[in-house]
N, C-alpha and C positions, 0 to 999 in steps of 0.2 A: 525250216531248212537250215542245214548246218551252213557255218561260213568257211569250212574247209573243204578242199575237193577230194578228200579221200574218207573212208569210214574207221570208225575206233578199231575193228578187227584187223583193217589193212594197216594201221598203225603198228598195232601190237605185232604182227607178223612181221613186219618190216625191221621192227625194234629186237624180237627174238633173233632174226637172221644175222643182224649186225652183231651181236652178242656172241653168235657162234664163230664168228671169223676171226681168226687169230691174225694178228700183225707182228711183224718182226723186224729187227733191223737190216740193213742190206747184208753186213758181213755174218748173220746168223746160218748157223748150220744146223741139221737134224740133230746130230751129236757134236758135241764141243766141251773144251776145258773150260771152267769158270773159276774164279776165284775159291780157294779152300772155304769150305762150310756151304756155299753157294748152291748146293745141290740136294735134292730130296730123295737120292736114291735108295737110300737105308730105308726110306719107310714106303717104298714102292711094293706093289703087288708082285711084281714080275722078277724083283731082286731075288735068285735060286740060292746062291751062295755067296755073301758079304766077304768072305776071306780070299776067293778064286774071282771075285768081282763077276759073276755069271748072271746075266740077264736072261729071263725066258719070254720075252715078248717077241714074237715072231716078225715084227716089223723091223726092229732095231738089229734082229740077227741076220736078216736079209740086207738091211742096208750095209751093215758095219761089216758082214762076212764071215762074223763069228760070234758067238755070245758072251764073248770075254768083253767087258768094259776095259776102254782102252787106257784107262788113268783111276787113282783112286775114285771109289764111289763118292766122297765129300769134295770133289773137284772136277766132276764131270756131269754134264745134263745133257739129255736125249728128249727131244719131244715126240713121242708117239702115242698119242692120246686115240682114245675111242669114243666114236660119239656117243653121247647120252640117250638112253631111248627116251623117246617123247610120247608123254601121255596123250591120249586122244581123247 
C-alpha cells in the first residue's frame, strides 16, 4: 500500500495542469509596452507586416480594436497563446 493518499496518475495530472496555468504580476495587461528588445514579436507567426506592425492574431485584433501593434515590435509584448494539442 502506498504511503501517499493519491495515485501517481493523479500527481502527474495535477502537475500538468499547474504547468498550463499562467501567472502574471498585478499590473500585467494582455498587451503592453516592454523595454526595447524585450519582445519576440519579430519571430511570431502572427506578425504579418513588420514595417507596418500588423498582427494577424484574431484575439489580439479583437482586444486591441485593430491589427496595428501600438508600439515598435521590439518594445511591445502581447499574450495571446493558443492551447497546445494534448496527445492522448
